[in-house]
N, C-alpha and C positions, 0 to 999 in steps of 0.2 A: 106934391102928387107924383111928379115924374120919378123921384127917388123911390117912393114907395112901390111904384110899378117895377122898378129895377129889382128891388128885393124880392118881390113876389115871383118874378120870372126865374130867379136863381141863377146858377152859374152858366146856364145855357144861353142866356140873353146876351147878344153881342153889344158891346158898348164902345162908344167913341172915346177918344183920348180925353176930351173935355169932361165926359161923364165920370170917368174914373178919377180925374183930378178933383172934380167937384165933390165926389163922394168922400175923398180923403181930407178935404179942407178942414172939417171940424176936429180932426184928430191929429193934424200936423204938429201942434205944440207938444203932443205926448210922444212923438216918434223921435228917438235919439240915435245918433251915430256912435257906436262904441269908441271910447277913448282909451288911451294907454292906461292900463290898470283896471279897466272894467272886466268883469268876469262874464263870459257868455256861456251859459249852460245849455249847449245845443246837443249834448250827448246823453243826458239823463234827467229824468223828472226830479223835482225837488222833494216830492212826497212819495215817490215810488221808484221802481227800477225800470220803468218804461223808457224806451229809447226810440230813435227813428226806425229801428228794426221792428218795433212792436206793431201790433195790428192797427192801433189808432195813431201811430206816429208820435211826434213831439211838437208842442206849441211853445215857441219862444216869445216872451213878452218883448215888444219893441221899445219899451221904456226901461224896464228893470233888467232885461236879458236873462230872466229866470226861465227855466224850462219846466213844462208841465205835461203830463200825460192826459189823455182824453178824459179820464175820470176826475182829474183835479183842476183843469184849466178854468172851469166854471167858478170854482171856489176863489181863485185869484181874481177873476173878473169882478165877482160880487164884493170882494173885500177891498179892492183898490180902485175899481172903476176903469182900469186900463182896458181899452177895446181892441187894439191892433196887435195881432200875434202873427209871427212867421211860423207856418206849419211846415215841417220837414218830415219826409217819409221815404224810407228805402224799401222798394218793392222787390220781392223774390218770386220769379215765375219759372216754370219748367221750360226748357228750351224747345223751340219749335223743331219738329223733325222734317227731313226732306221728303221728296216725292217717293223715294225708294224705301222709306221707313227709317233710315238712319238719321243721325243728327246732322244739322248743317255744319259746314266747315267752321272750325273755331276761329273767332275773330276777337280783336281787342274790344272790350266793352267801353264805349265812349259815353255811356249814359250815367256814369258815376262822377258827380261833381262835388259831392259833399266830403269834406275832410273829416271823416268819422272813424273812430275805432269801432270795430265790429267783431262779434263772435262768429259771424258767418264766414264760410269759406268762399271767398269771392272768385276763386279759380276753379270752382266745382264745374265739371263738364256737364252736369245734368240740369243746372239752373243758370239763369241770367238775372242780373240785378239792374235796377233803374232807380235813380234818385228823383224825387219830386219836391218842389218847394212852391209855396203860395202864401199870399197874405190872407188872413182871415179876420173879419171885422165882427166883433161881438156887439150886441147879443143876437144879431140876425144871422150870424155865421156866413156872411157874404164872403165869397172866395175870389181872389184875384190871382190867376196863375202867374208864375215867374219862370223865366225873365220876361219883363214887359217894359222895356226901356222907352218905347214910343209913348205909352200911355201914362206911366207913373211920373210923378214929380221927381226932379233930380235928387232932392234930399232923401226921398224914400228909396230910390234905387241905390244910392250910396250906402244907406243904412242897411239894406238887405244884403248887399254884397259884403259889407264889413262883418255882418253876423255869420254869413255862410263861410267866409274865409278865416274866421277867428279860430284860435287854438283852444284846446280844452283847458279849463281853469284849474284842473287838478294837477298838483305838482307831483307827478309820478316819479318814483325812484326807478333807476335802471334795474332790470331783473337780475338779481344776483344769483349765481349758482348755489345750490344747496351745499355743494362741496366747497369748503373754504379755500381761498387762494393762499398757497403756502408762501412763506417768506424765507429769504436766505438767512441761515443761522449766523449769529454774530461771531460764532466760533469757527466758521468754515474757513476763513482766510488765515487764521492764526493757529489752527489746530497743530499741536505738537504730537508726533507719533514716535513711539519707542522703537529703537533698533534692538529688539530682543530675539530676533530670529524666528518669530512665529510665522508659520505658513498655514493657510486655511485650505483643507482638502475640498474637492468639488462635491463631496457627499459624506454621509456618515456622521453628521454633526450631532452633538449632544451637550447639554448644560454641564459645565465643569464642576458644578456643586451638587446637582441632584439627578443627573443622567437623563433628564427629560429630552425628548427628541422632536418636540414641536414648539412653535412660538419662540424661536431662538434669535438672539440679537448679538451681533458682533460689535464689540466696543472698538471704535476707530482709533483709540489712543494706545491701548496695550494688546489688542487682538483677542481679548477674552470673549468666549462664547458662553452666554448666560441666558436663562429663561426670562420671559416677560411676565406680565401680571396675569392674574386669574381673570377669565372672561365670565360674563354673566351666564353663559350656557353650560358652564361646567368644564370647559376646556381652558387651555392657556398654560400658565406656569406658576411658579412660586415667588415671582418678584425678585429673583436674584440679580437681574440686570440693574434694577433700581437700587438695591442694596449696595451693589458694587460702586455705583455713582456716589452714593452718600458716604461711602468709606474712602474712596480715592479721589472723587471730584472730576472724573473724566466725563465730559459732557455729551459727546455724540455717539450714537450707535445706529447700525443699519440692520434691518431685519433680513436674516438669511432666508432665501427662497423668493425674495422680491427683486433680486438683482437681474436686470436685463440690459441689453445694449442701450436702452433709452433712459435708464436711471434705476433708482431703488428707493425704498421707503426708509427715510432717515428721521430719527427722533432726537430731540435735544432735551435731556433731563433737566438742565438748568432753566431753559425757557419753557419747559412743560408743554411742548406742542410739537407736532410734526413740522419739519423744516426742509428747506432745500440746501443741498451742498453742491455748489458748482464745481468743486474739485473732487467729486466722489470717485471718479475713475482713478485718479492719482492716489487717493487715500486707500482704495481697495487694492491697488497694485502693490502697495507697501507690504501687504500680507499675502501676496501671491495670487490675487484674484483678478482674472482678466474679464472685464465686463462684457466684451464682445463675444465671449464664449458661454455666457450665462443665459439662462431662461428661467421663467417663473416656475419654481417647484417648492416643495416643502421637504427639507432635509434631504435634497438630492434625489427624490423619487420622481418617477414620471408623472406628468399631470393627471393622467387617467387613473393612477393608483391612489390618488389623494381624495379623501372625503372632504369636500370644501366646508369650511367653518361658516356657519350662518352669521352674518353681521348684524349688529344692533339695528342698523337702518332697515334691513329686510324684515326683522322680527317686528319692529314697531309698526311699520307700514303694511305688514302682512303681505309683502310683495311676492312671496313664494306660493301663495294660494289664490285660486281663481275666486274672486269675491263677486257676489251678486249686487249690482247697483240697486239703490233704493230711491224712490221718488214719492212725491206727495207732501202733504203738510208735515213740517218738522224735519224733512229730509233734503234740505236745500244746502248746497255747498257754497263756498265763497272763493272767488278767484284770487289767486296769490298775486299781489301787486309788486312783487320783488322780494321783500322780506317781511311780509305781513302775516306769516303763518301763526305767530304767537297770538296776536290780537284776534285773529280769526278763530283760533281754538278757544280762547277765553270767551269770546262772544257766543260761540256755539254752546258752551257750557252754561253760561249764566242765563241764556234765553231758553234753557230747558228747565229753569226753576219756575214753578207756577207763580210765586209772588212777583217775580220779575216780569213774567208775561202779562200778568194783570196790570202791573204799574204802567207799562208802556203800550202793549198791544191792546189790552182791555180798555185803555183810555184813548185809543188812537183818534177817534173822531173829535174829541174835545181838544186833544193836543194839537191836531192839525188846525182846528178852527181858531184856536187862540195862539197860534204860532206867530212869531215876529214877522215883519214885512220881508225879511230875508230868511226864509226857513232853512236855507242851506247852511247857515251859521248858527242855528239853534240846536243845542245838544239834544234836548228832549224830542224835538221833531225828528231828528236824524236817527235817534235810538228807536222811536216808534216806527219809522220807515224801515229800518233794518229788521226789527222784530217781525213786522208784517211780511217782509220779503222772505225771512227764514221759515216762518211758521205757516204761512198761508198755502204753500204748495204751488203758488202761481208761477214761481221761477225755479221749479225744482229740476228742470233739465238744463236750460242755459245757466251758467254759474252767475251768482250774485256778485256784483262789484261792491267792494267796501270802501270806495274812494272817499265819499263824503264823510262818513262817520270817522274815518281815520284822520282826515284833514281837520275836522272840527275838533277832535281830541287834541291835535297838535296846537291848533291856533288858540284854544281856550286853556292850554296848559293844564289839562286834566291829568293828574298823576295817579298811578295805581290801577286797579281793576275798575273802580267806579269813580265818578267825579266827586268833588268835595261836597256837593249837595245831593249825594246819592241816598237811595232808600235803604234802610237797614232791614235785613231779612234774618231774624234771629233763628230761623229754623234750618239754616244751612251751615254746616261745619266744613271748613276748608283747611286742609293740611298741605303745606308746601315743602318741597325739597326734602323728602324723607327717603331713607335708605333701608327700610325694613319692609317685610312682607305685609301688605295691607289687606286686612280681612274684609269680606263682603259685609259683615255685620260688626259694628264697633260698639262696645259697651263701656262707657266711661262713668257709670253710676258710682263706682267706688271713688271717683275723684271729687264727688260733691262735698262741699265743706260741711263739717259737723261741729265747728267750734274749735276752741283752743285744744291743742294736743300737748301731751307731756313734753316739756323742754322748749315749747314755742314761746316767743315773746311778741308782744304787740308792737307793731310799727308805729313810728311817730304819728300823732294825730294831725292830719292835714286840714281838718275842718277849722274854720275861723274861730279863734278864741272869743268868748263873750266878755266884753268890757263893760263893767257896771260903774257908773259915776258914783262919787262919794255920796252925793245927795241925789238920789233918783227923782225926788219930787221937784228939784230945781231944773226943770226942763230947759229954761232959757239959757242956762250955763252950758248946755251941751254944745251950743254953737261957738263957744269960745274956748273949748277944750283943745289942747295941743294935739296935733296929729301923732300917731304912734311912731315909735322909732323903727327905722328900716336899715338893713344892711345895704347901704347904697352901692358898695362895691359889687355885691351879688346882683343887685338890680341892673347895674351898668353892664356887668358881664353877660347877663342874659339878653339885654337890649342889643348888645353888639352882635349877637347871633341872629338878629333880625326879627325878634318877637316884639309885639307892641309894648310900649313902655308901661301902660296901665296893667297889662297882663303880667309883666315882670314884677311890678310892685305887689300885685295880688299874690303871685306865687311865693314871693319872699315872705309876705305877711302870713299867709295861710300855713306855711311850713315853719313858722316860729323862728325866722332868721337862722336857720340851721345850715345855710350855705347854698351856693349856686347849684350844686349837684342835686340836692334834694328838691330845690325849687324847680329845676329843669324837669324832674320826674313829674312834678305837679302840673307843669305846663303841658307835657305830652298827654297826660290823662284828662285834661280839661280843655284842650284847644278846639275841640269841635262844639263846645257849648256856645249858644247864641250870644251870651253876655261875656264871652271870653275877654274881649278887649275893652269892656266898659269900665268906668272908674270904680274903684273899690268903695263899697258902702259898708260901714261898720256899725253894728247894733249899738245904740246908746248915743250916737252922734246925730246931729240934726241934718247932716248932708253927707257928702262923700268924704273920704279921707284926704282928698286933695282938692284944692280950689278948681272949680270948673266955670266955664263961661256959659251960664244958663243951663236949662234942662234939669231934669230930676234924676234921682239916683237910679231909678228903673226906667230906662228909655222906652218909648213907644206906647206908654199907658196913659199919657196925658192927652194925646190927640187921637181922634177917631181914625182908624186905618182907612186908606183910600178905597172908595167904593169899587173902583175898577179891580183892585187886587182881591177884594172880598168876592166879587163876582167870578173872577177866574177860578179861585179855589172852590167856590160853591158849585161851579159848573162841572167840576171833576167828581162830584158826588158827595162832598163833605158838607156837614151842616154849617149854617151861617155862624153859629156861636163858636164852633171849632175854628173856623177861618179867622174870626175876630181875635180869639185867644191866641192863635198861632202867630198872627201878624203883630199883636202887641208884645208877645214874648220875644220876638225877633226884630224889634224896631222897624217893622214894616218892610222887612226884606222878604220878597216873595219866595226865592229859592230856599232860604233858611226856614221859612214858615212851612213849606212843604216837608222839609226834612224833620222839622219839629213835630208835625202831625204824625208822621210814620213812626217816630220814636216815642210818641205819647199816645198809644192806642186807647180809645175810649172803652170803658167797661161795656161788655155786651148787654148787661142788664140795665143800661141807662134808660131812664124813662123821660117823658116829656116834662115832668115836674123837675127832674134833675137838670134838664136843659134850661128851664126857666131860671132855676137857681143860679146856673152858670152865667146866664145873661145878666142877672143882677150883680153877681160878683165882678163881672167885667167892668162895671161902672163904679166899683168901690174904690176906696183909697188905695193908691199904688202899693204902699207899704203893707197894708193888710193882705192884699192879693198876693204879694210876693211871699209873705210868710205862710199863706194857706196853700200855695202851690208846692207840692213835693219836689225836691231837687232831684235831678238826674233822670235819665230815661227809664220808663217803666217797661221793661222787657218781660214778655211772658216766659215763665219757666216751664219746664216739661221734663219728660223722662230722659234718661241719659243714654238711650240706645239709638244708634245711627246706622243707616244703610248706604253703602257705596252706590252712587249713581253716575259717576263720571271720573275720568282722569285725563290729564294732559301729559304726553310723553315728549321728551326732547332728544334730538340726535345732534351730535357735534361736541367739540372739545370745550366750548364755552356757551353759556346761556345767552350771550349777546350775538351768537351766530348759529349756523346750523339750520335745523328745521323742527317744527312742532306739529304734532298730530293729536287729535282729540278722540277719545272713545266715550260714548254715552250709552246708558242702558235705557232703551225706549221700548215700550210694549213688551217687556219681559225678555228682550234680547239685546245684545251689545251691537252698537253701530259705530263704524269708524268714519270720522270726518277728516279727510286728508285734502285740505284746500277745497277745490270744487268737486272732488270725488266723494260721494257718500255711498257706502256699501255696508251690507250685513257682515259683521265681524265673525270670523271663524275661530280665531285663537287670540283673544284680546290679551296683550302683554301687560297684565295688571302689575306684575312685579317691576316693570320698567317705567313707572309713572314718575313725573316730576311734580305735578300738583294733583291732589286727590280731592274730590267733592263728595261730601256725605250729606244726607238729609235726615232729620229726626224722624224716628218711627213713632207715630202717635200711640198713646197708651190705650 
């Protein structure tokens, strides 16, 4: 009765130390002190991008150390029964003004005790900040302000201090500059220069082969002045400097007009990148150039007489134009975590695809409700979280951090744009690394196959050959037939590449023992199939082609799929018979079953009668069901006309470095996504794309 009265009075009721201790006694077994290796998520919600800076603050579970925003903490309480949470909040208030109307003298803010990364400017003269921490006990939301050493049990005090002083679990990378760090050329110390009497004048330079007077390079071996390569904006040269290297092998050249007392732009043709030359002053003096007397010009002209060449970086980022920032749903940027511009650009592009939006954001409540106990390590949960952050508009002004999704991708070793259990979207065409002008409308109707053409030959049939016993009526003899011959050397050669042994045998068999190379192509074409690594089953034999320890030739069809998995798939909006069929076809693998569903769309005209027939077929003999189910994914065909809706551009000498920017067409206009900055594009550099995204135009 006394405890009920305490709850009713709320936080304003003063309590003695014994009362607080008694209140926490039932929950003491669930309160943990973080150990080495425990991840304490005190900076970001597991289901959203709420943080201690958000209006509702952040709740950290004192057992799992997961963080939750105000909107999601109830879900965790109902799912796990954990009652004790540490609520942390950073308040921002306008500074109090003095009697004369001016601000009070600036003083060091001693009210910040949380070790948090914040997007707020903590040195802003107009605002002051204060951190607050308290224990909250669910379901009554009873609050115990912190610090409270006198009243709290020692274990609780130690646990709270450990959580508050813990470091972020995100393994962040050091912010690398977009400009790549130059390395010293391997030729710098051993460069041989010719004593040919060449002396370079201070001005009046021109290419010795074509008389061009811009983009000129001085070869540091023989003193030749030659033009560089052609630039994307129409300027540049005819590539005579590179031709000279290919002919003579002289590796280093310096760009005339970039020489100053501090250095110069040096390029190594052999290393194919800009480099440093620690002996550049000596190498230039060999041809009569005194670095101390040089300044940046083009062909010896005064700086104000030169029309500057617009760089690729400026064009792609549209940095020369004042762009209008855009906010709201679909216009949320992503904070660059050091070198995350590529994955940010890709995620912006794929989350503009309607099918992708429906798969994750459309199923967000179900994905969150059926997430694992640690949602921070669940790929689908983090993708749904990211999609909601990008599309809801809730975080359109402060940049969205992509820490969790990037880390989950690394830890689960997801390669490529999508994970291995990704959803297939046949209505999107993606072209990568092209060097041609990309049209807004792309028509590939003429590429549609129309059968054999004159001079064409049919490729080897990779479908399994049908083996008919000598006496088909003698079914019992099928169990004693010898296994077919295999090219074991090809099988082992493929197995050494890391492919499953059964898959290697199937590849060699299905390609008619034509060698490892042909079998390898079969593996690449079939490795995403659910039964890729299952034992080979040959028609006409009573079992598999190789002895197995139990089980049938078609796994997953003998046993009823677990009801838990069926419920999860059904909760996502799929029919129960579809869930059963998908699980049986994938040996009760939940991730593969979801992939199977999306690659086997049901006919739109399916009726209830057809569903009942399917349920009956699900209980039929495994071999009959396997023969009745068409092989391969049933992809919807459509017209061959596509429209450009996005492209990703790259800046830098290598795709492994530099910077990436994404342009997307939304609501009839182009928008540039440059990390956390989202603006209306004025001059989208379509011709400078690295990856282009097209969607099919419906007929």
